[in-house]
N, C-alpha and C positions, 0 to 999 in steps of 0.2 A: 504494500500500500504506500502510495506517495504521501509523504508527510512534510510539514513545515516545522522546522526546529528554530525556535527563537532563543538566542543566547545573549544574555546581558552580563557584561563583565563589570564588577564593582570598580570604582575609580582607583582605589589604592592598589588593587591587584593589577589592573591595567597599566597604571603608571609604573609599577615595579617591573612588569614585563617589558615595557618600552625602554625603561632605563637600563635594564641588563641586556637588551637586544634580543629577547626571546619571543616577543609577542607574535610576529609574523611567522617565524619558524614553527612555533607550537601550534598556532591555528592551522597552518598549512599541513602539518603532520596529522592533526585530528581530522581535517577535511579529507585528506588522502585515505585514511583508515575508513572513514564513513562512506567514501565513494560518492560524495555529494554530486547531485545533478546540477545544481546552481547554488551560488552563495553571493549574498549582498551584505554590505556593512554600512551602518548609519548610526546616528545618535538617536536614542529613544529614551525619553524621560531622563535625560542627562547622563545616560550610560552608553558606553561603546557596545553596540548591539549587532549581532549577526542574524540574518534571516537566511536559512539554509534549507534547500529542498533536497530530499533524499528518499530512498525506498526502504521501507521497513517490511521485511518479510514475515516477521513473527514478533509478538509482544515481548518475548523473552530477550530480544535484542535491545530493549529500552535501556537497561543499565549500561550496556556497552556504548550506547549513543550518548548518554548523559554523563557518566562518570568521568570521562576525560576532561570535560568542561568544569565539573565540580573540582576535580583534583588539581588541574592546572591553574584555574583562575577563580575558584570559589564563586563560579557563575550561577546566575539564576537561569533555569532551563525550562522551556515550555515546548511540548510536542503536540501537534494536532494534525489530524488527517487533512489532506488537501486534494482538490480535484482539478483535473484539466478540463478544457471545454468538452472534450470527448466524453469524459466521465459524467459531466453535467448533462450532456445529451442523453447518455444511457440511463440517467436517473429520472428522466421525464415520466415514465410510467408510474414510478413511486410517488412523485410529486403530484401527478394528476389524481392518483387514488386518494392521497391525503386531502387534496382540495375537495373531492367529492364527499369524503367521509366527515371532514372536520370544519370546512369553511363556514357553514351555517352556524355551528356551535360557537365558533369564535366571534362571529358577528353578533349573535344573541347575547353573549357574555359581555360585550362592550356596550350594549344598549341599556 
């Protein structure tokens, strides 16, 4: 399953890794092990943050995805499923069934 991994590195740990020259090398090593499909880096809520897309074959892989970030940077990690446009198109029957079954109930609850 394609997932989005959001990694936020605390200021002190990020500054230390920049100062000792290990930030880029460590992130590169983790991404290589993860076999990331794509990775983007930006500021989010004042923290150095990575947005990384990767494939999760099995839930038992979650510790192997998260632990390197915890251990290397004391990072905050979030993992969530992500869809491509093709995945969204394939989800249409389920969305349509939910609309048929629940849309009236939702409108009635708001009234």
